[in-house]
BALOBA-1460 file (C-alpha; in Angstrom, 3 decimals):
// residues 66
<rec num="1" residu="x" x="0.000" y="0.000" z="0.000"/>
<rec num="2" residu="x" x="1.346" y="3.388" z="-0.956"/>
<rec num="3" residu="x" x="0.702" y="6.471" z="1.128"/>
<rec num="4" residu="x" x="1.070" y="10.011" z="-0.134"/>
<rec num="5" residu="x" x="0.320" y="13.368" z="1.369"/>
<rec num="6" residu="x" x="1.732" y="15.776" z="3.911"/>
<rec num="7" residu="x" x="3.197" y="15.053" z="7.314"/>
<rec num="8" residu="x" x="0.585" y="15.303" z="10.075"/>
<rec num="9" residu="x" x="3.026" y="17.198" z="12.306"/>
<rec num="10" residu="x" x="4.578" y="19.846" z="10.046"/>
<rec num="11" residu="x" x="2.033" y="19.669" z="7.186"/>
<rec num="12" residu="x" x="4.803" y="20.381" z="4.671"/>
<rec num="13" residu="x" x="6.985" y="17.285" z="4.570"/>
<rec num="14" residu="x" x="6.113" y="14.333" z="2.365"/>
<rec num="15" residu="x" x="4.790" y="11.305" z="4.261"/>
<rec num="16" residu="x" x="7.364" y="8.525" z="4.463"/>
<rec num="17" residu="x" x="6.512" y="6.730" z="7.732"/>
<rec num="18" residu="x" x="3.691" y="5.715" z="10.058"/>
<rec num="19" residu="x" x="4.201" y="5.942" z="13.807"/>
<rec num="20" residu="x" x="3.852" y="2.501" z="15.382"/>
<rec num="21" residu="x" x="2.256" y="3.996" z="18.515"/>
<rec num="22" residu="x" x="-0.257" y="6.606" z="17.304"/>
<rec num="23" residu="x" x="-0.400" y="5.809" z="13.560"/>
<rec num="24" residu="x" x="0.304" y="9.407" z="12.502"/>
<rec num="25" residu="x" x="1.663" y="9.722" z="8.984"/>
<rec num="26" residu="x" x="4.942" y="11.634" z="9.229"/>
<rec num="27" residu="x" x="7.935" y="12.809" z="7.185"/>
<rec num="28" residu="x" x="11.563" y="11.739" z="7.716"/>
<rec num="29" residu="x" x="12.197" y="14.761" z="9.952"/>
<rec num="30" residu="x" x="9.466" y="13.789" z="12.419"/>
<rec num="31" residu="x" x="10.148" y="10.036" z="12.606"/>
<rec num="32" residu="x" x="12.698" y="8.165" z="14.697"/>
<rec num="33" residu="x" x="13.947" y="5.113" z="12.772"/>
<rec num="34" residu="x" x="15.415" y="3.514" z="15.892"/>
<rec num="35" residu="x" x="12.128" y="3.334" z="17.808"/>
<rec num="36" residu="x" x="9.563" y="3.486" z="15.002"/>
<rec num="37" residu="x" x="7.873" y="6.432" z="16.730"/>
<rec num="38" residu="x" x="6.983" y="9.949" z="15.634"/>
<rec num="39" residu="x" x="8.733" y="12.731" z="17.562"/>
<rec num="40" residu="x" x="5.554" y="13.464" z="19.561"/>
<rec num="41" residu="x" x="5.284" y="9.875" z="20.847"/>
<rec num="42" residu="x" x="9.025" y="9.722" z="21.392"/>
<rec num="43" residu="x" x="8.737" y="12.738" z="23.687"/>
<rec num="44" residu="x" x="5.707" y="11.212" z="25.466"/>
<rec num="45" residu="x" x="7.526" y="7.982" z="26.289"/>
<rec num="46" residu="x" x="10.641" y="9.818" z="27.434"/>
<rec num="47" residu="x" x="12.837" y="8.998" z="24.478"/>
<rec num="48" residu="x" x="15.670" y="11.235" z="23.388"/>
<rec num="49" residu="x" x="14.746" y="13.319" z="20.394"/>
<rec num="50" residu="x" x="17.424" y="13.721" z="17.767"/>
<rec num="51" residu="x" x="18.664" y="17.179" z="16.935"/>
<rec num="52" residu="x" x="16.705" y="18.781" z="14.151"/>
<rec num="53" residu="x" x="18.634" y="19.776" z="11.088"/>
<rec num="54" residu="x" x="17.445" y="22.654" z="8.926"/>
<rec num="55" residu="x" x="15.458" y="21.383" z="5.943"/>
<rec num="56" residu="x" x="17.827" y="22.947" z="3.447"/>
<rec num="57" residu="x" x="20.099" y="25.912" z="3.508"/>
<rec num="58" residu="x" x="19.988" y="27.826" z="0.234"/>
<rec num="59" residu="x" x="23.753" y="27.595" z="-0.272"/>
<rec num="60" residu="x" x="24.288" y="24.190" z="1.345"/>
<rec num="61" residu="x" x="25.890" y="25.658" z="4.476"/>
<rec num="62" residu="x" x="24.161" y="25.130" z="7.810"/>
<rec num="63" residu="x" x="26.479" y="27.227" z="10.025"/>
<rec num="64" residu="x" x="27.489" y="30.805" z="9.498"/>
<rec num="65" residu="x" x="30.201" y="32.623" z="11.445"/>
<rec num="66" residu="x" x="30.552" y="36.377" z="11.576"/>
């Protein structure tokens, strides 16, 4: 079965996963591969949330120093 649409958390990311706890359809950014949980359920059960990376920097650089 193929699922398409927007992430139920951010509403902008493309659905790639289903949370095994709450069944939300979520994008890569809001899914933890290790546990099979969305970031909301991961927080609820006391799991450690991975650091969020910016979706995409326009010039490919994610850190700027002045």
